[in-house]
C-alpha positions in Angstrom: -3.7 15.5 2.0 -0.9 13.7 3.7 1.7 11.6 1.7 4.5 9.8 3.5 6.0 7.4 1.0 6.4 6.5 -2.7 3.7 3.9 -2.4 0.8 6.1 -1.2 1.8 8.9 -3.5 1.6 6.5 -6.5 -1.9 5.5 -5.3 -2.9 9.2 -4.7 -1.7 10.7 -8.0 -4.9 10.7 -10.0 -6.9 11.8 -7.0 -4.4 14.7 -6.4 -5.0 15.8 -10.0 -8.8 15.6 -9.7 -8.7 17.7 -6.5 -6.4 20.2 -8.0 -8.7 20.7 -11.0 -11.9 21.0 -8.9 -12.7 24.7 -8.3 -14.6 23.9 -5.1 -11.6 22.2 -3.4 -8.2 23.7 -2.4 -5.4 21.1 -2.3 -2.8 21.5 0.4 -0.2 18.7 0.3 1.7 17.8 3.4 4.8 15.6 2.7 6.5 13.5 5.4 8.1 10.1 6.0 10.4 8.5 3.5 9.7 11.2 0.9 12.2 13.4 2.9 14.8 10.7 3.5 17.9 10.5 1.4 18.3 6.9 2.5 15.0 6.1 0.8 15.6 8.0 -2.3 14.3 11.5 -1.5 11.1 10.7 -3.4 9.8 14.2 -2.7 11.5 15.1 -6.0 8.9 13.1 -7.9 6.2 15.2 -6.3 7.9 18.4 -7.3 8.5 17.1 -10.8 4.8 16.4 -11.2 4.1 20.0 -10.4 2.3 19.7 -7.1 2.9 22.5 -4.6 4.0 21.2 -1.2 2.4 23.1 1.6 4.4 21.6 4.5 7.3 19.2 5.0 7.4 17.3 8.3 10.6 15.3 9.1 9.9 12.3 11.3 12.1 9.4 10.5 15.1 8.2 12.5 17.8 6.2 10.8 17.2 3.3 13.1 14.9 0.5 11.9 14.6 -1.2 15.3 11.3 -1.4 17.1 12.5 1.4 19.4 13.5 3.5 16.3 10.1 3.0 14.7 8.2 3.9 17.9 10.3 7.0 18.3 9.5 8.0 14.7 5.8 7.6 15.4 6.3 10.0 18.4 8.2 12.5 16.3 5.4 12.3 13.7 2.7 13.1 16.3 4.8 16.1 17.5 5.5 17.4 14.0 1.9 17.2 12.9 0.7 18.7 16.2 2.9 21.7 15.6 1.5 22.0 12.1 -2.1 21.8 13.2 -1.5 24.5 15.9 -0.5 26.9 13.0 -2.9 25.7 10.3 -5.9 23.3 10.3 -7.4 21.8 7.1 -11.2 21.6 6.8 -10.7 17.9 6.1 -7.6 15.8 6.0 -7.2 12.9 3.6 -5.0 9.9 4.6 -4.4 6.5 3.0 -3.8 3.0 4.1 -1.9 1.6 7.0 1.5 3.1 7.5 2.7 4.2 11.0 3.6 7.7 9.5 0.0 8.1 8.4 -1.2 7.0 11.8 0.9 9.7 13.5 -0.8 12.4 11.4 -4.3 11.1 12.2 -3.5 10.8 15.9 -2.2 14.4 16.1 -5.4 15.6 14.4 -7.7 14.1 17.0 -7.5 16.8 19.7 -7.9 19.5 17.0 -11.3 18.0 15.9 -10.0 17.8 12.3 -12.3 15.5 10.1 -10.3 12.7 8.5 -11.1 10.9 5.2 -9.5 7.5 5.0 -8.8 5.7 1.8 -8.2 1.9 1.6 -9.6 1.0 5.0 -11.2 -2.4 5.9 -8.4 -4.4 4.3 -6.3 -7.1 6.1 -2.6 -7.7 6.2 -2.3 -10.2 8.9 1.5 -10.5 8.8 2.2 -6.9 9.6 1.6 -4.3 12.3 -0.1 -2.3 9.5 -3.2 -4.4 10.1 -3.7 -2.8 13.6 -2.7 0.6 12.3 -5.2 0.5 9.5 -8.1 -0.5 11.7 -7.1 2.2 14.2 -7.1 4.7 11.4 -10.6 3.7 10.6 -11.7 4.5 14.2 -9.9 7.9 14.0 -11.5 8.8 10.7 -14.9 10.3 9.7 -15.3 9.3 6.1 -14.2 6.0 4.5 -13.4 5.1 0.9 -12.8 1.4 0.8 -11.8 -0.4 -2.4 -14.4 -3.3 -2.3 -17.8 -4.1 -0.8 -16.1 -6.7 1.4 -13.9 -4.0 2.9 -16.8 -1.7 3.3 -18.7 -4.3 5.3 -15.7 -4.7 7.6 -15.5 -1.0 8.3 -19.2 -1.0 9.3 -18.5 -4.1 11.4 -16.0 -1.9 13.3 -18.9 0.3 14.3 -18.7 3.0 11.6 -22.1 4.4 10.4 -23.0 3.2 6.9 -23.5 6.8 5.6 -19.8 7.5 6.2 -18.7 4.6 4.0 -18.5 4.9 0.2 -17.0 2.1 -2.0 -14.7 3.8 -4.4 -12.4 1.2 -5.8 -8.6 1.5 -5.8 -7.4 5.0 -6.8 -4.1 3.7 -8.2 -6.0 2.0 -11.0 -7.4 5.3 -12.3 -4.1 6.0 -14.0 -4.3 3.0 -16.2 -6.8 4.8 -18.4 -4.5 7.7 -19.2 -0.9 6.4 -18.9 0.8 5.4 -22.1 3.3 2.7 -21.1 7.0 3.5 -21.6 8.6 1.3 -24.3 11.3 -1.2 -23.3 14.0 0.9 -24.8 13.1 4.0 -22.8 13.1 2.0 -19.5 16.5 0.5 -20.4 18.0 3.9 -21.1 16.4 5.7 -18.1 17.3 3.1 -15.5 20.4 1.4 -17.0 18.5 -1.9 -17.4 18.8 -4.9 -19.8 15.4 -6.2 -20.4 15.9 -8.4 -23.5 15.3 -11.6 -21.5 12.2 -12.5 -19.6 12.6 -11.0 -16.1 10.8 -10.8 -12.8 10.1 -7.8 -10.6 11.0 -8.3 -7.0 9.9 -6.2 -4.0 10.1 -7.7 -0.5 9.2 -5.8 2.6 9.9 -6.8 6.2 7.1 -8.9 7.8 6.8 -6.8 10.9 5.0 -9.4 13.0 8.0 -11.7 12.2 10.8 -9.1 12.0 13.2 -11.4 13.9 13.2 -13.7 10.8 13.8 -11.0 8.2 17.4 -12.1 7.4 16.2 -15.7 6.9 13.3 -14.5 4.7 15.5 -12.4 2.4 18.2 -15.1 2.2 15.7 -17.7 1.1 14.2 -15.3 -1.5 17.6 -14.5 -3.0 18.6 -18.1 -3.1 15.4 -18.8 -5.0 16.0 -16.1 -7.5 19.5 -17.4 -8.1 18.2 -21.0 -8.4 15.5 -20.1 -10.8 18.0 -18.6 -13.2 15.7 -15.8 -14.3 17.0 -12.2 -14.3 15.5 -10.0 -11.6 14.8 -6.3 -11.2 14.6 -5.3 -7.5 13.0 -2.4 -5.9 13.7 -1.4 -2.3 11.6 -2.1 0.8 9.8 0.5 2.8 10.9 1.9 6.2 9.6 -0.9 8.4 11.4 -2.7 11.2 14.3 -4.7 9.8 14.5 -3.0 6.3 18.2 -2.4 6.5 19.1 -6.1 6.2 17.0 -6.5 3.1 18.6 -3.5 1.5 22.1 -4.7 2.3 21.5 -8.2 1.0 19.9 -7.1 -2.2 22.7 -4.7 -3.0 25.2 -7.5 -2.5 23.2 -9.9 -4.6 23.0 -7.4 -7.5 26.8 -6.8 -7.4 27.4 -10.5 -7.6 24.8 -11.3 -10.3 25.3 -9.3 -13.5 21.9 -10.2 -14.9 20.0 -8.6 -12.0 19.4 -4.9 -11.4 18.3 -2.7 -8.5 16.2 0.5 -8.9 15.5 2.4 -5.7 12.4 4.2 -7.1 10.8 3.8 -10.5 8.0 6.3 -10.0 4.5 5.2 -10.8 4.7 5.6 -14.6 7.8 3.5 -15.1 6.7 1.1 -12.4 3.5 0.3 -14.3 5.4 0.1 -17.5 7.7 -2.5 -16.0 4.7 -4.4 -14.8 3.4 -4.5 -18.4 6.7 -6.1 -19.5 7.6 -8.4 -16.6 7.1 -12.2 -16.7 6.0 -12.2 -13.1 6.2 -10.3 -9.8 7.9 -11.9 -6.7 7.8 -10.7 -3.1 5.1 -9.5 -0.7 4.2 -6.0 -2.0 0.6 -4.8 -2.0 1.1 -3.9 -5.7 1.1 -7.6 -6.5 -2.3 -8.0 -4.8 -3.9 -4.8 -6.0 -2.5 -3.5 -9.3 -1.0 -6.6 -10.9 -4.4 -8.1 -11.8 -5.1 -5.3 -14.2 -2.0 -6.4 -16.2 -3.0 -10.1 -16.0 0.5 -10.4 -14.4 1.4 -13.6 -12.4 2.4 -12.9 -8.8 4.4 -15.1 -6.4 3.3 -13.8 -3.0 5.6 -14.9 -0.3 4.7 -15.5 3.3 2.1 -13.9 5.6 2.4 -10.2 5.1 -0.6 -9.9 2.7 -2.7 -12.6 4.4 -6.4 -11.6 4.5 -6.4 -9.4 1.4 -8.8 -10.0 -1.4 -6.9 -11.3 -4.4 -7.5 -12.4 -8.0 -6.4 -15.8 -9.4 -3.1 -14.3 -10.7 -1.7 -14.5 -7.1 0.3 -17.7 -6.2 0.7 -17.9 -2.4 3.9 -19.6 -1.2 5.9 -20.0 2.0 9.3 -18.6 2.8 11.6 -21.4 1.8 13.7 -21.4 -1.3 11.9 -24.5 -2.5 8.5 -22.9 -2.1 9.5 -19.8 -3.9 11.2 -21.6 -6.8 8.1 -23.7 -7.2 6.0 -20.5 -7.3 8.2 -18.9 -9.9 8.2 -21.9 -12.1 4.4 -21.9 -12.1 4.1 -18.2 -12.6 6.4 -18.0 -15.7 4.8 -21.0 -17.4 2.9 -20.2 -20.6 0.0 -22.3 -19.3 -0.5 -20.2 -16.2 -0.1 -16.9 -18.1 -2.7 -18.1 -20.6 -5.1 -19.0 -17.8 -5.2 -15.3 -16.8 -6.8 -14.0 -20.0 -9.9 -12.0 -19.3 -9.0 -11.6 -15.6 -11.1 -9.0 -13.8 -9.4 -7.0 -11.0 -11.5 -7.1 -7.8 -10.2 -3.7 -6.8 -12.2 -1.9 -9.5 -12.0 -0.5 -13.0 -10.3 2.8 -12.3 -12.9 5.4 -11.4 -12.1 6.0 -7.7 -10.9 9.6 -8.0 -14.2 11.2 -9.2 -16.2 9.2 -6.6 -13.9 10.4 -3.8 -13.7 14.0 -5.1 -17.5 14.3 -5.4 -17.9 13.1 -1.8 -15.3 15.5 -0.5 -16.9 18.4 -2.4 -20.5 17.7 -1.1 -19.9 16.5 2.5 -21.4 18.9 5.0 -18.7 19.9 7.5 -19.7 20.4 11.1 -20.8 18.6 14.3 -22.6 15.6 12.6 -19.4 14.7 10.8 -17.1 15.1 13.8 -19.4 13.5 16.4 -19.2 9.8 15.6 -21.8 7.3 16.9 -21.1 3.6 17.2 -23.1 1.7 14.7 -24.3 -1.7 16.1 -24.9 -4.5 13.6 -28.5 -5.8 13.4 -29.1 -8.2 16.3 -29.5 -11.8 15.1 -32.6 -13.8 16.2 -32.3 -15.4 19.6 -32.6 -18.9 18.3 -29.7 -18.3 15.8 -27.6 -16.8 18.6 -28.2 -19.8 20.9 -27.3 -22.3 18.1 -24.0 -20.4 17.5 -23.2 -20.4 21.2 -23.8 -24.1 21.4 -21.7 -24.8 18.3 -18.8 -22.9 19.8 -19.0 -24.6 23.2 -16.0 -26.8 24.0 -16.0 -29.7 26.4 -12.7 -30.3 28.0 
């Protein structure tokens, strides 16, 4: 398995446990990306503290967050994983999501004919380059574990054979069955927080298809937090283009606003515990789309980064301006909106993804049929329906 950041590791964790406990499977964990970066908190320590053996560490990230720097990091990733696969090849490699670091691993595996199992394919994030990377990972992969039926249909629409696609739900939700949330006092002690007042959790990532506007985006967000008057607990963005300006402005904001705090990395246990206590989430993180619904937690989702993703009614979509964000926060923290979320069902599943994925990995037959992919054509629509569609789409200019 490949993990490249705190976000995918948090999603993987229950699956890693399930694979480690399965006598038919041998877990080899390859760690790369921001896990190995001091600038991003050296989150490899969390993996070690959880007791997982690390088979390989592959350094790929440059300090630059420019488009050139990201592209060079992708190239370094391909080189690093290629060198690994020349020494050792897994029977099957598990990757997740849409990050450029993951894409580098999958691309390097292609010439070595290493089968790839891809988790969380078929989703859309129309405001980020991740969208293209995710669909490209789908075409590089041989098994698919999407979170919803809609995402499964989209994978098949991309030409993947249906027998390769198994709807599993979202693996990150599996942990909600077993984790006992940390009490407020423990979180305050561990992270030097003051959580006596209602607070919002804030995570804002660069919108990589609009990276030139990152400074404007974060400036409007911080102005909205200040205007709302509600204390905020910030977490840091990922390693995308333009992340440095977000980091610098958040650090400055926290210094100037004594009721706000910054935590580089909570870890999944504390992060979920914070979600259980927060009044709302604000930003554009996938956790607001995927996990927050399980806590019936209001989410103010800013801008276009998460456009296209399935979402529950706890998500309030707003624009980038201070006024839009304040309006969203006001609605999110209102007792009426919170009350309206009682009984909310998370569209990403009920938390049984790990046994579904593990069972498929254990029973899949390795060999030529798995490696040799055939393009699956969707059923042809009747000719009269096709003609009507062509006529409807015809424009007269």
